[in-house]
Backbone as CSV, one residue per row, in Angstrom:
resi,resn,N_x,N_y,N_z,CA_x,CA_y,CA_z,C_x,C_y,C_z
1,MET,37.862,82.495,-37.096,37.690,82.873,-36.077,36.068,82.088,-36.211
2,ALA,35.227,82.307,-37.306,34.064,82.660,-38.133,34.241,81.008,-38.391
3,ASP,35.087,80.645,-38.944,34.824,78.802,-39.374,34.953,78.187,-38.286
4,ASP,35.735,78.433,-37.357,35.866,77.849,-36.432,35.189,77.639,-35.088
5,GLU,34.408,78.986,-34.877,32.713,78.801,-34.176,31.939,77.769,-34.882
6,VAL,31.624,78.108,-36.045,30.842,77.397,-36.764,31.345,75.756,-36.797
7,ALA,32.544,75.770,-36.858,32.950,73.996,-36.977,32.435,73.364,-35.433
8,ARG,32.673,74.947,-33.849,32.269,74.452,-32.605,30.714,74.066,-32.737
9,ARG,29.831,74.859,-33.056,28.666,74.694,-32.993,28.096,73.101,-33.458
10,ALA,28.302,73.040,-34.607,28.391,72.105,-35.970,28.468,70.234,-34.608
11,LEU,29.607,70.670,-33.963,29.897,69.385,-32.865,29.233,69.431,-31.633
12,GLN,28.632,70.108,-31.385,27.886,70.499,-30.218,26.644,69.663,-29.890
13,ARG,26.696,68.798,-28.866,25.644,67.988,-28.584,24.293,68.733,-27.604
14,VAL,23.213,68.013,-28.823,21.771,68.383,-28.619,21.590,67.693,-27.825
15,SER,20.237,68.047,-27.368,19.396,67.316,-25.992,18.343,67.467,-26.833
16,ASP,17.372,66.106,-25.523,15.834,66.051,-26.005,15.104,66.912,-26.669
17,ALA,15.184,68.596,-25.434,14.471,69.279,-26.234,14.846,69.921,-27.529
18,ASP,16.195,70.086,-27.619,16.534,70.138,-29.370,15.971,68.966,-29.848
19,ARG,15.892,67.982,-30.185,15.122,67.078,-30.443,13.542,67.492,-30.698
20,ASP,13.235,67.154,-30.075,11.738,66.886,-29.982,10.868,68.813,-30.688
21,LYS,12.367,69.786,-30.781,11.599,71.043,-31.598,11.503,70.859,-33.176
22,VAL,12.362,70.027,-33.202,12.813,69.332,-34.608,12.135,68.657,-34.783
23,ALA,11.361,67.741,-34.554,10.569,66.938,-34.806,9.264,67.706,-34.788
24,GLU,9.048,68.744,-34.410,7.302,69.464,-34.279,7.694,69.447,-35.619
25,ARG,9.258,70.267,-35.722,8.857,71.378,-36.738,8.793,70.140,-38.364
26,ILE,9.305,68.912,-38.129,9.091,67.692,-39.076,7.705,67.739,-39.881
27,ARG,7.014,67.603,-38.254,5.719,66.985,-38.328,4.402,67.848,-39.290
28,THR,4.973,69.269,-38.921,4.327,70.530,-39.818,4.606,70.406,-40.267
29,ALA,5.264,70.179,-41.195,6.358,70.554,-42.819,4.969,68.926,-43.461
30,ALA,4.866,67.637,-42.632,4.279,67.076,-43.246,2.824,67.039,-43.668
31,ALA,2.240,67.732,-42.153,0.838,68.270,-42.099,0.121,69.148,-43.386
32,ASP,1.326,69.772,-43.415,0.956,71.167,-44.750,1.472,70.316,-46.580
33,GLY,1.946,69.216,-46.516,1.863,68.668,-47.559,3.304,68.418,-47.994
34,ARG,4.544,69.480,-47.252,5.687,69.445,-47.620,6.203,68.210,-47.849
35,LEU,6.631,67.329,-46.665,6.590,65.781,-46.489,5.754,64.832,-46.839
36,GLY,6.423,63.907,-47.941,5.320,62.626,-47.313,5.647,61.759,-46.383
37,LEU,4.490,61.012,-46.526,4.744,60.020,-44.780,5.622,58.863,-45.178
38,ASP,6.409,59.107,-45.637,7.581,58.321,-45.604,8.847,59.055,-45.306
39,GLU,8.967,60.462,-46.157,9.676,61.122,-45.688,9.676,61.317,-43.700
40,LEU,8.161,61.412,-43.702,7.954,61.622,-41.752,9.043,60.847,-41.564
41,ASP,8.461,59.241,-41.436,9.117,58.045,-40.829,10.653,58.150,-40.850
42,ASP,11.235,58.812,-41.361,13.029,58.643,-41.816,13.167,59.626,-41.181
43,ARG,13.048,61.368,-41.286,13.521,62.065,-40.941,13.079,62.056,-39.095
44,LEU,11.850,61.636,-38.669,11.871,61.761,-37.652,12.658,60.824,-36.853
45,GLY,13.008,59.438,-37.371,14.123,58.751,-36.895,15.387,59.486,-37.025
46,SER,15.491,59.880,-37.993,17.062,60.328,-37.933,17.076,61.945,-36.522
47,ALA,15.754,62.623,-36.446,16.151,63.615,-35.755,16.359,62.851,-34.080
48,LEU,15.326,61.809,-33.746,15.204,61.287,-32.422,16.837,60.553,-32.538
49,ALA,17.588,59.644,-33.747,18.922,59.396,-33.367,20.003,60.414,-33.859
50,ALA,19.895,61.880,-33.566,20.639,63.030,-33.876,21.265,62.976,-32.661
51,ARG,22.720,63.166,-32.640,23.478,63.243,-30.888,24.520,64.656,-31.686
52,THR,24.634,65.370,-32.487,25.223,66.612,-32.990,24.659,67.415,-33.456
53,ARG,24.320,68.789,-33.097,24.077,70.211,-33.766,23.776,69.928,-35.586
54,ARG,25.097,69.086,-35.903,25.181,69.188,-37.657,24.581,67.776,-37.790
55,ASP,23.786,66.632,-37.413,23.539,65.967,-37.203,21.656,66.407,-37.395
56,LEU,21.299,67.192,-36.427,20.083,67.848,-36.152,20.075,68.440,-37.639
57,ASP,20.838,69.326,-37.732,20.177,70.508,-38.463,20.197,69.778,-40.178
58,ALA,21.170,69.158,-40.435,21.276,68.223,-41.829,19.382,67.786,-41.685
59,VAL,19.209,67.436,-40.999,17.489,66.877,-40.860,16.161,67.841,-41.534
60,VAL,16.622,69.340,-41.078,16.176,70.327,-41.648,16.105,71.487,-42.507
61,ALA,17.426,70.739,-43.839,17.974,72.079,-43.548,17.679,72.674,-45.115
62,ASP,16.470,71.739,-45.623,15.791,71.932,-46.439,14.188,72.671,-46.108
63,LEU,14.165,72.464,-44.934,12.558,73.175,-44.327,13.462,74.834,-43.749
64,ASP,12.245,75.726,-43.623,12.291,77.154,-43.189,11.647,76.508,-41.835
65,ASP,12.231,77.441,-41.094,11.949,77.623,-39.348,10.366,78.166,-39.333
66,ASP,9.407,77.387,-38.882,7.911,77.318,-38.901,7.441,77.959,-37.344
67,GLY,8.371,78.571,-36.395,8.210,79.018,-35.448,7.106,78.378,-34.297
68,VAL,5.823,79.235,-33.639,5.215,78.060,-32.898,3.846,77.685,-33.778
69,ALA,3.545,78.665,-34.903,2.550,78.716,-35.483,2.995,77.931,-36.775
70,ALA,1.302,77.247,-36.647,1.318,76.407,-38.096,0.840,76.893,-39.438
71,ARG,1.628,76.190,-40.202,1.241,76.605,-41.543,-0.312,76.887,-41.667
72,PRO,-0.521,77.217,-42.679,-1.759,77.345,-43.631,-2.029,75.669,-44.145
73,ALA,-3.509,75.244,-43.567,-4.031,74.207,-44.016,-4.208,74.071,-45.834
74,PRO,-3.070,72.453,-46.443,-3.595,72.666,-47.793,-5.499,72.435,-47.956
75,GLU,-5.770,72.752,-49.313,-7.442,72.629,-49.395,-7.857,71.247,-48.502
76,ALA,-6.817,70.280,-49.472,-7.438,69.278,-49.543,-5.772,68.430,-49.207
77,ALA,-6.013,67.186,-48.617,-4.645,66.265,-48.088,-5.377,64.997,-48.208
78,VAL,-4.144,63.504,-48.385,-4.145,62.176,-47.887,-3.225,61.801,-47.378
79,ILE,-3.961,61.034,-46.780,-3.083,60.249,-45.532,-3.680,58.789,-46.284
80,ARG,-1.699,58.065,-46.290,-2.421,56.627,-47.061,-1.035,55.747,-45.573
81,ALA,-1.891,54.175,-45.457,-1.815,53.895,-44.281,-1.007,52.134,-44.873
82,ASP,-0.354,51.763,-45.522,-0.675,50.555,-45.448,0.723,49.441,-44.647
83,GLY,-0.298,48.898,-43.832,0.525,47.864,-42.952,1.821,48.709,-41.938
84,SER,0.826,50.039,-41.620,1.699,50.472,-41.184,1.037,51.201,-39.953
85,SER,1.808,52.363,-39.070,0.987,52.854,-37.986,1.235,54.804,-38.079
86,VAL,0.327,55.885,-38.432,0.351,56.880,-38.552,-0.445,57.512,-37.644
87,GLN,0.357,58.549,-37.292,-0.247,59.824,-36.180,-0.085,61.144,-36.729
88,ARG,-0.981,61.890,-36.192,-0.923,63.535,-36.499,-0.975,64.204,-34.954
89,VAL,-0.049,64.596,-34.701,-0.444,65.252,-32.915,0.699,66.315,-32.724
90,GLY,0.099,66.977,-32.095,0.876,68.561,-31.829,0.319,69.532,-32.352
91,ARG,0.874,70.946,-32.670,0.146,71.551,-33.614,0.548,71.326,-35.313
92,TRP,-0.628,70.993,-35.617,-0.853,70.993,-37.057,-1.916,71.199,-37.608
93,ALA,-1.793,71.872,-38.729,-2.786,71.845,-39.547,-4.015,71.485,-40.411
94,VAL,-5.042,71.701,-39.889,-6.204,70.414,-40.381,-6.631,70.627,-42.034
95,PRO,-6.529,69.902,-42.877,-7.268,70.618,-43.960,-8.584,70.535,-44.049
96,GLU,-9.223,71.337,-44.734,-10.807,71.210,-44.821,-11.523,70.249,-45.412
97,ARG,-10.324,69.337,-46.282,-10.541,67.656,-46.804,-9.990,66.924,-46.457
98,LEU,-10.212,66.080,-46.020,-8.824,65.088,-45.343,-9.302,63.554,-45.554
99,THR,-8.904,62.903,-46.771,-9.108,61.466,-47.204,-7.797,60.665,-46.614
100,VAL,-8.476,59.794,-45.740,-7.550,58.601,-45.079,-7.960,57.276,-45.261
101,LYS,-7.033,56.724,-45.841,-6.835,55.283,-46.719,-6.163,54.783,-45.653
102,GLY,-6.737,53.506,-45.585,-6.054,52.328,-44.148,-6.533,50.786,-45.014
103,SER,-4.874,49.912,-44.630,-5.560,48.417,-44.916,-4.460,48.053,-43.963
104,MET,-4.241,47.494,-43.202,-4.058,46.115,-41.927,-3.267,47.498,-40.912
105,SER,-3.572,48.749,-41.148,-2.920,49.963,-40.258,-3.934,50.297,-39.378
106,SER,-3.034,51.387,-38.528,-3.611,52.247,-37.402,-3.368,53.694,-37.700
107,VAL,-4.480,54.700,-37.979,-3.916,55.646,-37.889,-4.647,56.399,-36.116
108,ARG,-4.057,57.756,-36.380,-4.438,58.808,-35.038,-4.368,59.514,-35.218
109,LEU,-5.610,60.294,-35.413,-5.501,62.390,-35.091,-6.142,62.709,-34.203
110,ASP,-4.700,63.403,-33.488,-5.113,64.326,-32.432,-5.108,65.487,-32.934
111,PHE,-6.446,66.104,-32.424,-7.011,67.783,-32.913,-6.088,68.424,-31.617
112,THR,-6.238,67.846,-30.628,-5.683,68.827,-29.455,-4.919,70.266,-29.619
113,GLU,-4.095,70.032,-30.081,-3.231,70.949,-30.475,-3.749,71.678,-31.736
114,ALA,-4.312,71.274,-32.364,-4.512,71.478,-33.955,-4.696,72.991,-34.300
115,VAL,-4.905,73.485,-36.226,-5.353,74.586,-35.803,-6.431,74.199,-37.384
116,PHE,-8.100,74.948,-36.303,-8.852,74.953,-37.482,-9.115,75.849,-38.518
117,ALA,-8.520,75.477,-39.564,-8.581,76.897,-40.447,-10.148,77.056,-41.145
118,ALA,-11.456,76.478,-40.523,-12.119,76.307,-40.855,-13.278,76.148,-39.928
119,SER,-14.477,76.228,-40.147,-15.660,75.859,-39.199,-15.949,74.530,-39.304
120,ALA,-16.061,74.418,-40.442,-16.370,72.298,-40.922,-15.705,71.803,-41.304
121,HIS,-14.939,70.517,-41.486,-14.301,70.183,-42.031,-14.502,68.543,-42.044
122,ARG,-14.068,68.084,-43.629,-14.521,66.909,-44.246,-13.558,65.778,-43.562
123,ILE,-13.814,64.713,-43.164,-12.575,62.983,-43.427,-13.142,62.310,-43.615
124,GLU,-12.701,61.816,-45.678,-13.431,60.690,-46.084,-12.277,58.990,-45.791
125,VAL,-13.036,58.702,-45.073,-12.676,57.321,-44.967,-12.346,55.894,-45.644
126,GLU,-11.853,55.683,-46.296,-11.181,53.926,-46.772,-10.823,53.023,-46.359
127,LEU,-10.818,52.688,-45.027,-10.766,51.581,-44.028,-10.678,50.360,-44.024
128,SER,-9.422,49.383,-44.307,-9.697,47.880,-45.043,-8.786,47.199,-43.875
129,ALA,-9.693,45.852,-42.510,-8.393,45.672,-41.518,-7.516,47.014,-40.958
130,SER,-8.383,48.184,-40.643,-7.617,49.208,-40.045,-8.450,50.091,-39.005
131,SER,-7.733,50.330,-38.081,-8.533,51.204,-36.978,-8.538,52.883,-37.488
132,LEU,-9.175,53.576,-36.929,-8.899,54.730,-36.907,-9.218,55.684,-35.926
133,GLN,-8.808,56.535,-34.865,-8.766,57.577,-33.724,-8.621,58.269,-33.809
134,LEU,-9.527,59.169,-33.383,-9.957,60.788,-33.211,-9.875,61.320,-31.844
135,VAL,-9.267,62.272,-31.743,-9.110,63.000,-30.137,-9.142,64.241,-30.719
136,VAL,-10.195,65.003,-29.923,-10.656,66.031,-29.764,-10.846,66.795,-28.964
137,PRO,-10.599,68.209,-28.561,-10.712,68.481,-27.596,-12.399,69.234,-27.222
138,ASP,-12.604,70.163,-25.865,-13.822,69.717,-25.403,-14.312,70.636,-26.711
139,ASP,-14.710,71.566,-27.130,-14.886,72.393,-28.367,-14.749,72.046,-29.529
140,VAL,-14.615,70.741,-29.775,-14.641,70.742,-31.267,-16.100,69.289,-31.516
141,LEU,-16.503,69.368,-32.591,-17.397,68.350,-32.304,-17.178,67.327,-33.663
142,VAL,-17.368,65.850,-33.249,-17.186,65.262,-34.253,-18.440,64.733,-35.467
143,GLU,-18.945,64.122,-36.194,-19.612,64.042,-36.511,-19.241,62.949,-37.247
144,VAL,-19.945,61.092,-37.254,-19.243,60.211,-37.905,-21.001,59.323,-38.910
145,ASP,-20.614,58.946,-39.509,-21.323,58.691,-40.632,-21.080,58.009,-41.276
146,VAL,-20.190,56.857,-41.016,-19.641,55.563,-41.795,-20.298,54.404,-42.331
147,GLU,-20.336,53.529,-43.811,-20.761,52.427,-43.682,-19.875,51.422,-43.154
148,THR,-20.376,50.643,-42.541,-19.765,49.225,-41.435,-19.949,47.890,-42.339
149,ARG,-18.752,47.402,-42.467,-19.308,45.690,-42.387,-18.147,45.338,-41.579
150,PHE,-18.706,44.366,-40.341,-17.433,43.573,-39.841,-16.698,44.569,-39.010
151,SER,-17.183,45.988,-39.050,-16.583,47.000,-38.319,-17.501,47.602,-36.915
152,SER,-17.116,48.459,-35.997,-17.432,49.160,-34.774,-17.314,50.721,-35.225
153,VAL,-18.099,51.388,-34.593,-18.066,52.753,-34.500,-18.156,53.408,-32.912
154,ASP,-17.056,53.572,-32.566,-17.269,54.018,-30.967,-17.552,55.546,-31.051
155,VAL,-18.387,56.069,-30.318,-17.943,57.484,-30.080,-18.144,57.815,-28.399
156,LYS,-16.886,58.548,-28.342,-16.935,58.373,-26.404,-16.950,60.115,-26.288
157,VAL,-18.185,61.130,-26.385,-17.904,62.300,-25.841,-18.977,62.288,-25.428
158,PRO,-18.678,62.706,-23.923,-19.563,62.908,-22.960,-21.032,63.482,-22.969
159,GLU,-20.686,65.008,-23.430,-20.937,66.491,-23.694,-21.177,66.979,-25.040
160,PRO,-21.300,67.173,-25.908,-21.515,67.769,-27.247,-20.827,69.052,-27.015
161,PRO,-20.006,69.585,-27.550,-20.204,71.241,-27.396,-21.477,72.206,-27.841
162,ALA,-21.925,72.840,-27.302,-23.165,74.022,-27.611,-22.672,74.692,-28.806
163,ALA,-21.626,75.307,-28.760,-21.228,76.044,-29.576,-19.756,75.963,-30.443
164,PRO,-19.734,74.923,-31.286,-18.375,73.988,-31.336,-17.242,75.101,-31.758
165,ARG,-16.189,75.456,-31.959,-15.294,75.899,-32.513,-15.101,75.326,-33.748
166,ALA,-15.195,74.295,-33.902,-14.862,73.399,-35.349,-15.981,72.054,-35.235
167,VAL,-16.861,72.120,-36.670,-17.229,70.845,-36.781,-16.844,69.552,-37.463
168,VAL,-16.087,68.366,-37.398,-15.649,67.706,-38.620,-16.235,66.054,-38.946
169,HIS,-17.237,66.618,-40.059,-17.464,65.115,-40.064,-16.434,63.989,-41.010
170,VAL,-16.969,62.796,-40.458,-16.350,61.733,-40.642,-17.361,60.886,-41.262
171,VAL,-16.920,60.643,-42.738,-17.692,59.574,-43.927,-17.116,58.824,-44.651
172,GLY,-17.751,57.878,-45.216,-17.187,56.686,-46.013,-17.163,55.522,-45.055
173,SER,-16.405,54.183,-45.820,-16.207,53.017,-45.051,-15.521,52.663,-44.507
174,ALA,-15.389,51.512,-43.623,-14.872,50.380,-42.547,-15.745,49.048,-43.030
175,SER,-14.226,48.358,-43.528,-14.307,46.755,-43.397,-13.962,46.141,-42.929
176,MET,-14.135,45.472,-41.612,-13.057,44.738,-40.634,-12.512,45.923,-39.789
177,GLY,-13.011,46.903,-39.836,-11.706,48.132,-39.096,-12.995,48.372,-37.863
178,SER,-12.215,49.579,-37.922,-13.018,49.896,-36.214,-12.930,52.159,-36.381
179,VAL,-13.672,52.491,-36.339,-13.755,53.940,-35.937,-13.999,54.756,-34.251
180,SER,-13.104,54.997,-33.645,-13.575,55.682,-32.878,-13.158,57.281,-32.535
181,VAL,-13.664,58.129,-31.541,-13.769,59.411,-30.834,-13.695,59.250,-29.472
182,ARG,-12.174,60.078,-29.153,-12.273,60.661,-27.735,-11.692,61.539,-27.251
183,ARG,-11.926,62.277,-26.279,-11.581,62.901,-25.305,-10.472,63.224,-24.870
184,PRO,-9.337,64.002,-25.010,-7.834,63.486,-24.391,-7.878,62.753,-22.918
185,GLY,-7.345,62.011,-22.970,-7.038,61.365,-21.329,-6.016,61.961,-20.696
186,TRP,-6.469,61.760,-19.055,-5.660,62.806,-18.261,-4.402,63.267,-18.887
187,ARG,-3.195,61.883,-19.430,-2.003,61.956,-19.173,-1.895,63.612,-20.063
188,ARG,-2.688,62.714,-21.274,-2.891,63.775,-22.549,-2.910,65.283,-22.170
189,ARG,-4.447,65.633,-21.121,-4.598,66.766,-20.756,-3.102,67.307,-19.726
190,ARG,-2.647,66.649,-18.737,-1.371,67.069,-18.414,-0.431,67.303,-19.681
191,GLN,0.410,66.797,-20.657,0.931,67.239,-21.212,0.469,68.809,-21.801
192,LEU,-1.238,68.892,-21.980,-1.622,69.852,-22.477,-1.640,71.242,-21.932
193,ARG,-1.594,70.929,-20.093,-1.295,71.982,-19.461,0.377,72.646,-18.994
194,LYS,1.173,71.469,-19.165,2.398,72.290,-19.059,3.183,72.497,-19.909
195,ALA,2.518,72.149,-21.236,2.810,72.960,-22.581,2.568,74.372,-22.552
196,LEU,1.278,74.379,-21.967,0.737,75.876,-22.188,1.459,76.932,-20.727
197,ARG,1.480,76.341,-19.929,2.806,76.964,-18.938,3.720,77.320,-19.066
198,LEU,4.704,76.607,-20.105,5.758,77.030,-20.584,6.068,77.935,-21.852
199,ARG,4.906,78.219,-22.201,4.285,79.032,-23.670,4.106,80.520,-22.789
200,GLN,3.141,80.638,-21.344,3.196,81.687,-20.831,3.915,82.062,-19.831
201,ASP,5.341,81.224,-19.829,5.914,82.157,-18.640,6.916,82.648,-19.246
202,PRO,7.511,83.868,-19.013,8.529,84.701,-19.724,9.886,84.478,-20.153
């Protein structure tokens, strides 16, 4: 009987919500260094294409269930993007030192749901024909000091917070690239409000 139940569960069809939960687990595992960027893309694709519970479970069989909280961030981490698009979004742990190396790529770091383990974080960038976009909540301050060559730096933050929860220092160099800092747009804010209501509902 137990084997029959296991077999039935394995063949159950999964919903978009099931896929989204597993995708979040995969992103968290990548953020804390348990998965590389190549594995991140492969597993996200497999999770979003999963049709049955067996397919979905197989994607995260070697990962523990993190629950709601993000794992503690590693002290340092590296994001490498070569001719690709890379993003960190959702609930992820921000390392104290993060190196972003991009070549003909785009990198987007969304901090609106991120966990900051320290009061100060440093992002070192090496951009070549690449773009880096930072999306930050209202209580996080970003300071940019990047050496540019045929590049642009665009910080659109109307009012820096008087008492920031965290300060992110962006340093390094950009050649034929761009660095931009933004507050979340109205669509992203609406998503965050919806997620907050869902967490608060009993």
